[in-house]
C-alpha positions as CSV (number, residue, x, y, z in Angstrom):
1,M,80.6,118.1,118.6
2,A,84.0,117.8,121.0
3,T,86.3,115.0,120.0
4,L,85.8,113.3,123.4
5,E,82.2,112.9,123.0
6,L,82.4,111.9,119.3
7,V,84.9,109.1,120.4
8,G,82.1,107.9,123.0
9,G,79.7,108.0,120.5
10,V,81.5,106.0,117.9
11,L,82.5,103.5,120.7
12,N,78.7,103.2,121.6
13,G,77.9,102.5,118.0
14,D,75.9,105.6,117.7
15,R,75.1,106.0,113.9
16,A,74.8,109.5,113.9
17,S,78.2,109.8,115.6
18,I,79.7,107.3,113.2
19,G,78.6,109.4,110.4
20,R,80.0,112.8,111.9
21,A,83.3,110.9,112.5
22,L,83.4,109.6,109.0
23,T,82.8,113.2,107.8
24,L,85.5,114.6,109.6
25,V,88.1,112.1,108.5
26,E,87.0,113.0,104.8
27,S,87.4,116.5,105.1
28,N,90.0,118.4,103.2
29,H,89.9,121.4,105.5
30,P,92.9,122.1,107.1
31,G,91.5,123.1,110.4
32,H,89.8,119.5,110.6
33,R,92.9,117.4,110.0
34,T,93.9,118.2,113.7
35,S,90.7,117.0,114.9
36,A,90.6,114.0,112.8
37,T,94.1,112.8,113.8
38,A,92.9,113.3,117.5
39,L,89.9,111.1,117.1
40,L,91.9,108.4,115.2
41,D,94.4,108.4,117.8
42,A,91.7,107.9,120.5
43,L,89.9,105.1,118.5
44,V,92.9,103.1,117.4
45,P,93.2,101.2,120.8
46,H,89.7,100.2,120.4
47,C,89.8,98.9,117.0
48,A,89.1,95.1,116.5
49,D,90.5,92.8,114.1
50,A,87.8,93.5,111.3
51,H,87.9,91.4,108.1
52,R,88.7,93.7,105.3
53,I,87.3,92.6,101.9
54,G,88.0,94.5,98.6
55,I,85.4,94.0,95.7
56,T,86.1,95.1,92.2
57,G,84.5,94.4,88.7
58,I,83.4,96.3,85.7
59,P,80.3,98.5,85.8
60,G,77.4,96.2,85.5
61,V,78.8,93.2,86.9
62,G,76.3,93.5,89.9
63,K,78.8,94.7,92.6
64,S,75.9,96.5,94.7
65,T,73.5,93.6,94.4
66,F,76.2,91.0,95.4
67,I,77.2,93.2,98.3
68,E,73.6,93.7,99.5
69,S,72.9,90.0,99.5
70,L,76.3,88.9,100.8
71,G,76.0,91.7,103.8
72,G,72.4,90.3,104.5
73,Q,73.5,86.9,104.9
74,L,76.5,88.0,107.2
75,T,74.3,90.0,109.3
76,A,71.8,87.2,109.8
77,A,74.6,85.2,110.6
78,G,75.3,87.6,113.6
79,R,78.1,89.6,111.8
80,R,78.0,93.5,111.8
81,V,78.9,94.8,108.0
82,A,80.1,98.0,107.2
83,V,80.1,99.0,103.4
84,L,82.4,101.8,102.0
85,A,81.2,102.4,98.6
86,V,83.6,104.5,96.7
87,D,81.8,106.6,94.1
88,P,83.0,108.2,90.9
89,T,83.5,112.0,91.5
90,S,83.0,114.3,88.6
91,T,86.4,115.8,87.7
92,V,84.5,118.7,86.0
93,T,81.9,119.6,88.8
94,G,83.4,117.5,91.8
95,G,79.9,116.1,92.2
96,S,79.4,112.7,93.1
97,I,76.7,110.0,92.4
98,L,76.4,108.9,96.0
99,G,73.7,106.3,95.0
100,D,74.8,103.1,96.8
101,K,72.1,103.8,99.8
102,T,69.5,103.8,96.8
103,R,70.9,100.5,95.4
104,M,71.3,99.0,98.8
105,L,68.3,99.8,100.5
106,Q,67.7,96.7,102.6
107,L,71.2,96.7,103.7
108,A,71.4,100.5,104.5
109,N,68.4,99.8,106.7
110,D,69.7,96.9,108.5
111,P,70.6,97.8,112.2
112,A,73.6,95.4,111.9
113,A,75.0,97.3,108.8
114,F,76.3,100.7,107.9
115,V,76.3,101.8,104.3
116,R,78.7,104.7,103.5
117,P,78.7,106.2,100.0
118,S,82.4,108.1,99.9
119,P,83.0,110.5,96.9
120,S,86.5,109.8,95.6
121,A,87.6,113.6,95.0
122,G,89.3,112.4,91.8
123,T,91.8,110.3,93.8
124,L,93.6,107.3,92.0
125,G,91.2,105.0,90.8
126,G,88.2,106.5,92.7
127,V,89.5,105.2,95.9
128,T,89.4,108.2,98.3
129,R,92.5,109.4,100.3
130,T,90.6,108.6,103.6
131,T,89.5,105.0,103.1
132,R,91.9,103.6,105.4
133,E,90.9,106.0,108.0
134,S,87.4,105.3,107.4
135,M,87.9,101.7,108.1
136,L,89.6,102.5,111.4
137,V,86.4,104.3,112.6
138,L,84.2,101.4,111.4
139,E,86.3,98.8,113.2
140,A,86.0,100.9,116.3
141,A,82.3,101.0,116.1
142,G,82.2,97.4,116.1
143,Y,82.0,96.2,112.5
144,D,83.6,93.2,112.1
145,V,83.4,92.9,108.2
146,I,84.2,96.0,106.2
147,L,83.4,95.6,102.4
148,V,85.2,98.1,100.1
149,E,83.6,98.6,96.8
150,T,85.6,100.0,94.0
151,V,84.4,101.7,90.9
152,G,86.3,98.9,88.9
153,V,88.2,101.4,86.6
154,G,91.8,102.7,86.2
155,Q,94.1,101.7,88.9
156,S,91.6,101.3,91.8
157,E,92.2,97.4,92.1
158,T,95.9,98.1,93.1
159,V,95.0,100.8,95.6
160,V,92.1,98.7,97.3
161,A,94.3,95.6,97.1
162,G,97.1,97.4,99.1
163,M,94.7,98.1,102.1
164,V,92.5,95.2,102.3
165,D,93.0,91.5,103.6
166,F,91.2,89.7,100.8
167,F,90.5,91.1,97.2
168,L,87.6,89.6,95.4
169,V,87.2,90.2,91.5
170,L,83.5,89.9,90.1
171,M,83.0,88.7,86.5
172,L,80.4,88.1,84.2
173,P,79.4,84.9,82.4
174,G,80.5,84.7,78.8
175,A,84.3,85.0,79.5
176,G,85.2,85.2,75.6
177,D,85.5,88.7,74.9
178,E,85.9,89.4,78.7
179,L,88.9,87.4,79.2
180,Q,90.7,89.1,76.5
181,G,90.1,92.4,78.3
182,I,91.4,91.3,81.7
183,K,94.6,92.9,82.6
184,K,96.9,90.7,84.0
185,G,97.6,92.8,86.9
186,V,94.1,92.4,88.1
187,L,94.3,88.6,88.0
188,E,97.6,88.7,90.1
189,L,95.8,90.8,92.8
190,A,92.8,88.4,92.9
191,D,92.4,86.1,96.0
192,M,89.3,85.1,94.2
193,I,87.2,85.4,91.1
194,A,83.5,85.0,91.3
195,V,81.4,84.8,88.0
196,N,78.2,86.7,89.2
197,K,74.7,86.5,87.7
198,A,75.4,82.7,87.4
199,D,71.8,81.6,87.5
200,G,68.9,81.1,85.3
201,D,69.8,80.9,81.6
202,N,73.2,82.2,82.3
203,A,74.3,79.2,84.4
204,P,76.0,77.3,81.6
205,A,77.9,80.4,80.2
206,A,78.9,80.8,84.0
207,R,80.4,77.6,84.3
208,T,82.2,78.0,81.1
209,A,83.4,81.4,82.3
210,A,84.8,79.9,85.6
211,R,86.7,77.0,83.7
212,D,88.3,80.0,81.4
213,Y,89.3,82.2,84.3
214,S,90.8,79.2,86.0
215,A,92.7,78.4,83.2
216,A,93.9,82.2,82.9
217,L,94.9,82.0,86.7
218,R,97.3,79.3,86.2
219,L,99.3,81.6,83.8
220,T,99.7,84.3,86.7
221,Q,101.8,84.6,89.6
222,A,99.3,84.5,92.7
223,A,99.4,87.1,95.1
224,S,100.3,84.8,98.0
225,S,102.4,81.7,98.0
226,N,99.9,80.2,100.8
227,W,96.8,80.5,98.8
228,N,95.6,79.4,95.2
229,P,92.8,81.8,94.3
230,P,89.7,79.8,93.5
231,V,87.0,80.7,90.8
232,L,83.4,80.3,91.9
233,T,80.1,81.1,90.4
234,C,77.3,82.9,92.1
235,A,74.2,85.1,91.9
236,G,73.8,88.0,93.8
237,V,70.0,88.6,93.1
238,S,69.0,85.1,94.4
239,G,72.1,84.7,96.8
240,E,72.9,81.4,95.2
241,G,76.6,80.4,95.8
242,L,77.1,83.2,98.3
243,D,77.7,80.7,101.4
244,E,80.7,79.3,99.3
245,V,82.0,82.5,98.6
246,W,82.2,83.6,102.1
247,A,83.3,80.2,103.5
248,R,86.4,80.4,100.9
249,I,87.1,84.1,102.1
250,E,87.3,82.4,105.7
251,D,89.7,79.7,104.5
252,H,91.9,82.3,103.1
253,R,91.9,84.1,106.4
254,I,92.9,80.7,108.1
255,A,95.7,80.0,105.7
256,L,97.2,83.2,105.9
257,T,97.1,83.3,109.7
258,D,98.6,79.9,110.1
259,S,101.6,80.8,108.0
260,G,101.9,84.3,109.8
261,E,101.5,86.1,106.5
262,W,98.1,87.5,107.8
263,E,100.2,89.9,110.3
264,E,103.0,90.5,108.1
265,R,100.7,91.9,105.7
266,R,98.8,94.2,108.0
267,R,102.4,95.4,109.1
268,S,103.3,96.2,105.5
269,Q,100.0,97.9,104.9
270,R,100.4,100.2,108.1
271,L,103.9,101.3,106.8
272,A,102.7,101.7,103.3
273,W,99.8,103.8,104.9
274,M,102.4,106.1,106.5
275,W,104.3,106.8,103.4
276,S,101.4,107.7,101.4
277,M,100.2,110.2,104.2
278,V,103.8,111.7,104.3
279,E,103.7,112.1,100.4
280,N,100.2,113.5,100.6
281,R,100.9,115.9,103.2
282,L,104.2,116.9,101.4
283,L,102.5,117.7,98.2
284,A,99.7,119.8,99.8
285,T,102.4,121.6,101.7
286,L,104.5,122.3,98.7
287,R,101.2,123.5,96.7
288,A,100.6,126.1,99.4
289,D,104.0,127.3,99.8
290,P,104.4,131.1,99.2
291,S,107.7,130.6,97.2
292,V,106.2,128.0,95.0
293,L,102.9,129.7,94.4
294,G,105.0,132.8,93.2
295,L,106.6,130.6,90.5
296,L,103.8,128.3,89.6
297,A,101.9,130.2,87.0
298,V,104.8,131.0,85.0
299,E,106.1,127.4,85.4
300,E,103.0,125.7,84.3
301,S,102.8,128.3,81.3
302,D,106.3,127.6,80.2
303,V,105.7,123.9,80.3
304,L,102.5,124.0,78.5
305,E,104.0,126.2,75.7
306,G,107.2,123.9,75.3
307,R,109.5,126.7,76.7
308,T,110.9,124.4,79.4
309,T,110.8,120.9,80.1
310,P,108.9,119.4,82.9
311,S,111.9,117.9,84.6
312,A,113.6,121.5,84.6
313,A,110.4,123.2,86.0
314,A,109.9,120.7,88.7
315,G,113.5,121.5,89.8
316,R,113.1,125.0,90.3
317,L,109.6,124.5,92.0
318,L,111.4,122.1,94.3
319,D,114.4,124.6,94.8
320,A,112.0,127.3,95.8
321,F,110.1,125.1,98.3
322,G,110.7,126.2,101.8
323,N,112.8,129.2,100.9
């Protein structure tokens, strides 16, 4: 499909065109990058100011159920919701589970929603290289709420927090052992903590956990001087408490917009995105350089066997780059 035709399909909200556009920007094929760049350049003027929300939490915390319930409530209220669910790609086979459409059946079949499983391809913390570009495609297609789900491992939290407007951390009831395992950095990134599965017999434990997390937050530096991260309880399965979660997310946008921080954060993110792309392209160009390729096997072998230091080998590879 020609780029112009694909742009028209995305702007018209055609689901097949949106899917093809996302596949194009996700592609690692060198020949596709030019087409993807042209596509994004054409779509950027049509991007609305979508609300970008990152959602993380350990496996088993109920992220997919929470997202499906929240997304359903938002579409019922007239919003258009897109979900970028980053899957853990196997570092051995390169395969990806891509199971989020199975776990979010109702939302995936909602005409006002678009669920996109996105293989991480081994990038930092399971967050794809192209997540930012995918968000632009979805914004141009008219989705005004974009939820980015991370696998909740490694450094994915830091990566996602740097590309969204609001960062939500889901926790489980029973803070005891979990509280000990929380990384301070995650608490500092959080714009809100929501204790999920806070219904039925879990309700008392969830309230206790919320108090403990609130106490922990007071010992950390908040991500914004204009916002004090709240700790709420909710239940993704029943939908209980999700209206309060969304209300606080909207309160956050108002607070940061009024202070000017919202636009400044967006500006900083765009600049960080540019340098991230520069670094990615430079590394790819270096790895493909004929002079570097001629030395690479020897240098890697010498480093592995301890015949040279990594810094010395890196210096020789960089000296060969472009020569």
